[in-house]
N, C-alpha and C positions, 0 to 999 in steps of 0.2 A: 654820363653814365659811367664812362671809364674812370673819371676822377673819384666818383662816389665808391665804386668797387675797390679802387686802390686804397682809399681812406679806410674803408671797412676792413680790408685785409690787414692794413697796418695796425688798426686797433685790436684786431683779434690776436695778432702776434704779440702786442704789448701785454694783453691780458694773459696770454699763455706764459709769457716770461715772468709776470708777477706771480701766477699760480705756481710755477716751478720753484721760485724763490721761497714762497711760503711752505711748499711741500718739503723742500730740502731742510727747512728750519724746524720741521715737525709740527707746524701750526695747522696744517691741513692733513686729515687722515682719509685715505681712500679705502672705503669699505667694499670688499669684494662680495660678501655674502651676509646672510642673516647672522644675528648674534645668538649663540647658544650657551647654556650653562648646565652644570650638573645639579639636580635637585636633591641629592642624597646627602644628608647632614654629615655622615661619617666619612665622606670622600674628601680628599685634600683639594678637590676641584669645586667644592660646594659653592654655588652661586657666583663663581668666577666667570664673567662674561667673555666669550671668545668669538671671533669672526670666522664663519665657515669658509673653507677653501674654494677656489674656483671650480674644482672638479665636482663638488657637491655643495652648491651655494645655499641650500635650504634644508631644513629638517622635515619639510612637508611637501615634497615635489609632487606635482600632479601627474607626471609620467611614471607609470608603474615600473618601468625599466631603469629609471634614474636612481642613482645612489643617494643615500640619505646622510645628512650631516648629523653627527652626534658626538658627545663627549664620553669617553670611556671612564666612567666614574670610579672604576676599580684601579685605574692606573695612576701612579704618582706623577706621571707626566701629563699636565693639564693642556691637552692639545686636541682640537677638533679632528675627527677622522671621518672617512667615508666608508659606508658599508651598503650592501644590498639589503632590500627589504625582506626578501624571502630567506628561509633558513640556509645556512652554509653547512652542507652535510659533511664537509671535510674539515671542520673546525671543532675545538672543544665545546662540549655541551650539546652536541648533535645526537639525534636519534632518528635514523632514516632506514629505508630498505626493510630487511626482514629479521628483526631490527638490528641495525648496526649502530653501535654507540661509539662516541669518542668522549672519554672521560675528561675530568678537569685536569688530569695529569698528561693529557695528549695521547693516551694509548687507545688504540682501536680494539673493541671487543664486541662479541655477539651474545645476546641473551634471548633465547627463543621462547621461554615461558611456555604457555599452553593456550590454545584457542579458547575463546569465550570465558577467560578468567582475567583477574585484575591483579596488578603487581605494583608495589611501591617503587617509584623511580627516585623520589627524593623525600626523605623524612627528617625534618629539622623541627626543633621546638616551635618555630614560627611559621613553618610551611610544610604542607604535605602535598605531593604530586603523585597521583596514581595514573596508571595506563590500563586501558582495556585492550586486550589482544584479540584479533580475529585471525582465522587461518584455516588450514585444511591438512589432512594427512592422507596422501595417496596410498593405495594398497602397496604393501611391501616396505613402507618406511616405519622407523621406530619412534619418530617424533613429528610434531606438527611444524609445518611452515607457518610463520606468524608475522603479523604486521600490527602496528599501533593504530587502533581505530578511534580511540577517544582518550581524553585527558580529564581527570578530576582534580580540582585544586581546593585545599582547605587552608584558610589563613584567618587567624582570630576566630570569631564565631561565624564567619562567612564561608560560602561555598560557591564554586563556579565550575562549570563543565563545558566542554566543547567536543564535538564529534564529527566524523566524516560519515555522511549518510550513505546507505547502500545504493549501488547502481549496477544494473545488469550490464550495461555498456557505458563507456565513458563519453560524456558530452561536456566539453569545456565551457559551453554556453549556459550550463546549469550550475547553480551554486550548491555545493555539497556540504556546507558548513552549518552546524546547528549549535546554538549557544543556550545556556541557562544559568541563572544567578539565583542562589538561595532557593532552588527548586522550581523557579518560574522561568519558562522559556522566554528568551530575548529575541525580539525582532529587530535586527540591525539591517537597515536598508542596504541593498547592493550598491556598489559604487566606490571608486577610489577615495580614501580618506573618510568615508562614512564611519562614524564613531559612536560609542555609547560609554557613559561613565556612571559608576555607582553613586548613589546620593551622597555618600561621605567622601567621595573622591579617591578612595583607596584602590579602586580597580578601574582600568580603562581598556576598552577593546576597540581597535581601529582596523578597518579593512586596509590591507596594503596592495590590493588590486581590486578590480570590479567584483570578482568572485573568487572563492576558494583559497584566499590568503588573508591572514590577519596577524596583528601583533597585540599580545595581551600584556599589560603592565600592571603589576601589583606594586604600589608605591613603596619605595625604599626596600623592597624585598627581591623582586625578580622581573625579568622581561622575557617573553616567550614569542618567538617567531614561528608561525605555523603555515603550512601549505598542504593542500589536499591533492593527492595524485592517485592514479590507478596502477594496478599491476598490468603492464603492457603485454601485448602478444609476444614482443621480443624478449621481455623478461621471462615469460612463460617458456619460450623456446630454449633459452640459455640455461635456465635453472630446472627445467622439467617439473614445474609446479603442478601441471595438469589441472589447470583452472576449469571450473564448470562453465558452460556456455551462458549461464544466467547471472554471473557475478564477476565483476572486474576487481573486487576487493579494494575499493577506494579506502585509502588510509592516509595517515598524517606523516609529513616530514616536519621535524621539530628541531629548534635550536634554543637552548636555555642560556640566559645570562643572570647571574645571581649577585646580590648586593648585601653580603653579610651573613653567610652561612656559619653556624657554630661549628667548632672542631669535632663535635660528636655526630655530625650529620650522617645519615645512613640512607639506604635505598640502593637500587641497582646502579643508578648513576651518581646519586648524592655522595656515596661513600668515597668515590674517586676524588672528591674535593677535600677530604681530610688531610691535614698537614702530614700525618704519619702513614698514609695509606700505601700499601704494597699491592699492586695490581696482580691478580693471579693469572691474567692473560699471558701466555707464553710468547715472547718475542720470536719472530721468524716463522710463526705458524700462519698459514694463509687466512684462516678464519678462526682466530682465537676465541673460543666460547667459554663463558663462565656460567656456573649453575647457581644454586641457592634458591630455587623456586619456593621451597617451603618457608624460607626466612622472609621472603618479600611478598608473598601472596596476601591479598586483602579480600574481605568478603564482598565488597562492592566498590564501585568507582569512587565513592565519597566516604570511604571508611579508613580509619587510621589504626587498624587492629592487626597488622602483621606482627610477626615475632620480633622484628627489629624496629618497629615504628616508635618514634619518640615525640611526635607532634603533640602539642598542648594548646588548646584554644585560648589559654590566658598568657601564652608566651610572647605574643606580639608586644604587649606593653612592657614586659620585663626585658625583652630582647632589644629594645631600642638603645640600651646602654652598653657600649663597649663590644658590639659585635665585630668579629674578625672580618676584614675585607680581603677577599681572595682575588688576585689578579690573574685570570685565565683568558680574558677576552681578547688579548692581542695575539694569542697563539693561533696558528693556522697551518694545518698539515694538508696543503692543497694537492690536488691531483684527481685521478679518476675514482671510480666507485670502490676500488680496493686499495686506494692509497693509504699510507700510514701504517700498514701492517708491519709490526715489529719495530716501529719507530717511536721513540719517546721524545715528545716535544716539551721541553722544560724551559722555564724562564732562565 
């Protein structure tokens, strides 16, 4: 037995030495993670396969807390990156809280709108994104406290909407997400990675946790990370919202990533992605607010009829040629809920 074990050990050592020689010569490649590639034709990373890093070895982890491997298609540096599935409320493209936006230019601003009304967040010839606001106005206040309760998307001749359903009290074991496509409600089963895709493959919705979180992808146009949260009792105490006892104002935390907005893009958030945009939010102000309700108001969640709306149902076909690629995905003004005030994060 002793001789056999010694011989086996010797053979293993020899095999290891051979493997090391081949690895050093480049004939053996050690793959640490899954291969990922960018599917967007206008990206410099289009179809270039890359191996995911050890920190996020897959683009479809089964653990909802695990980071996801992805390729930032907007970046000229073709390199896999790790990111959280849920929205990053302190990065460009975010719309969270009441509601606090971070523009494509990295500047924090607030747009309160008005409760029970709809506003254009992004209006591009190829894409229209509207938001429905919910809120309340306590006695003595001159404006509403508001939160984003629903999103409506128009792209080509198609429409998609999602909303946070009303809840008297928050229960994380109940799913508060509701979806619809072209006017028909979608039943997407609860569960991590449960997904639905439109018949033509242009739209994909995937749950990023068992309940209340999802990622919506419009092929070659945008990706949206969504999370449903309540207004907590602590939020109510700090901000003096004076919430009623029968409504926790379940609302959306959102982060947008865009792949090819045109220079004339408009909307509360969309205009911050213009190459020549000058943000009216004043640096150094604790809560820089911007107005323009009349310019951005739409008549419904799925209407593109605001004063500054430029969406066109036929623009998707036209827009496939020569769309500008804007790289804002790598910016990150991290910190607490009020981080980024007065800070300009630029490339």
